[in-house]
Every structure is written in structure tokens, then in C-alpha cells.
C-alpha positions as CSV (number, residue, x, y, z in Angstrom):
1,X,55.8,148.2,62.2
2,X,56.5,152.0,62.2
3,X,56.8,154.2,59.1
4,X,58.3,157.6,59.3
5,X,56.8,159.9,56.7
6,X,58.3,163.4,57.5
7,X,62.0,164.1,58.0
8,X,61.6,167.4,59.6
9,X,60.0,170.9,59.6
10,X,60.4,172.7,56.3
11,X,61.5,169.5,54.4
12,X,59.5,167.8,51.7
13,X,57.4,164.8,52.3
14,X,59.4,161.6,51.9
15,X,58.3,158.0,52.1
16,X,60.6,155.1,51.3
17,X,62.8,157.3,49.2
18,X,60.0,158.9,47.1
19,X,60.0,162.7,47.5
20,X,57.6,165.5,46.8
21,X,55.4,165.1,43.7
22,X,56.5,161.5,43.0
23,X,54.8,160.3,46.2
24,X,51.6,161.8,45.0
25,X,52.0,160.4,41.5
26,X,52.6,157.0,43.1
27,X,49.5,157.2,45.3
28,X,47.2,158.5,42.6
29,X,48.5,155.9,40.1
30,X,47.8,153.1,42.5
31,X,44.3,154.4,43.3
32,X,43.6,154.7,39.5
33,X,44.8,151.2,38.9
34,X,42.6,149.9,41.7
35,X,39.5,151.7,40.3
36,X,40.4,150.3,36.8
37,X,40.7,146.8,38.3
38,X,37.3,147.1,39.9
39,X,35.6,148.4,36.8
40,X,37.1,145.7,34.6
41,X,36.0,143.0,37.1
42,X,32.5,144.5,37.3
43,X,32.2,144.5,33.5
44,X,32.8,140.7,33.4
45,X,36.5,140.5,32.4
46,X,37.9,137.2,33.6
47,X,39.3,137.3,37.1
48,X,42.8,136.1,36.3
49,X,43.1,138.6,33.5
50,X,42.2,141.4,36.0
51,X,44.7,140.1,38.5
52,X,47.5,139.8,36.0
53,X,46.7,143.3,34.5
54,X,46.7,144.8,38.0
55,X,49.9,143.2,39.0
56,X,51.8,144.1,35.8
57,X,50.5,147.6,35.8
58,X,51.3,148.2,39.5
59,X,54.8,146.8,39.0
60,X,55.3,149.2,36.0
61,X,54.0,152.1,38.0
62,X,56.3,151.4,40.9
63,X,59.3,151.0,38.6
64,X,58.5,154.2,36.6
65,X,57.9,156.3,39.7
66,X,61.1,155.3,41.4
67,X,63.1,155.8,38.2
68,X,61.7,159.3,37.7
69,X,62.5,160.1,41.3
70,X,66.1,158.9,40.9
71,X,66.5,160.6,37.6
72,X,65.0,164.0,38.1
73,X,65.0,164.5,41.9
74,X,62.9,166.9,44.0
75,X,62.2,169.7,41.4
76,X,63.6,168.2,38.2
77,X,60.4,166.9,36.8
78,X,58.7,170.3,37.1
79,X,61.8,172.0,35.4
80,X,61.6,169.5,32.5
81,X,57.8,170.3,32.1
82,X,58.5,174.0,32.3
83,X,61.1,173.9,29.4
84,X,58.2,173.1,27.0
85,X,56.7,176.5,27.6
86,X,59.9,178.5,27.0
87,X,60.6,179.8,23.5
88,X,63.6,178.5,21.8
89,X,64.6,181.9,20.5
90,X,63.1,185.4,20.3
91,X,62.7,187.2,17.0
92,X,63.1,190.9,17.0
93,X,62.1,192.3,13.6
94,X,63.0,196.0,14.3
95,X,66.2,197.5,13.2
96,X,68.8,198.2,15.8
97,X,68.9,201.9,14.9
98,X,65.2,202.2,15.5
99,X,65.4,200.6,18.9
100,X,68.4,202.8,19.9
101,X,67.0,205.9,18.3
102,X,63.7,205.7,20.3
103,X,65.7,205.5,23.5
104,X,67.6,208.7,22.6
105,X,64.4,210.5,22.0
106,X,63.0,209.4,25.3
107,X,66.2,210.6,27.1
108,X,66.0,214.0,25.3
109,X,62.4,214.4,26.2
110,X,63.2,213.7,29.9
111,X,66.0,216.3,29.8
112,X,63.7,219.0,28.4
113,X,60.9,218.3,30.9
């Protein structure tokens, strides 16, 4: 069984259709689920509940990761996250004549210098 991970030089990492950050989200999510499974089992939660929880959670993680990958693509998820930090509109409380007037004074000062 052979798995190809890289598609070429300068390309993003891709594995089974998962690209870029989605591959890392997938791997980190599976690792976190495994750790949670072990902690639950060590705390005395019944074995079948742990197995069921792990299976359902892993299935949901796989489905969510592949859906995000298909919906947003290579950089789309980062663009969606960046939109939250952009202002919806910019408020300028100065009068237009004051803004234009100041530029005229700067231009006149440059001519005299």
C-alpha cells in the first residue's frame, strides 16, 4: 500500500483530497479525540460508551473537515476568519473642507521652502 503525500515542489501538502490547513485540522482533531478517549476510559467511563463516543466524534470530525475543504478550498477558511477583523465601515468625523484645506497649506509650505 503506497500513499503519495506531496504533489510536487511548491505545491501545498495534499492527502486523500485534504489540502493545506485542513490536513492539520484533521490530524490534530483525531489526536485530540484519541487523548479524550483515553482520559475518559481511565476515569472509569464504561468501555462501550467510550468506543461509541470516539466513533461518532471521529465520523463527525472527518465529515466536517472534508466539508470545509470542499466549501472553502485552499485559502478560503483563512479569508473567512480574516473578514472578522475588517471594519464594516470607516467613520471620518472631520469636515471635507478641513481635510482639503490642510493639504492646500502643506502644498503652499512646500512651494515656499
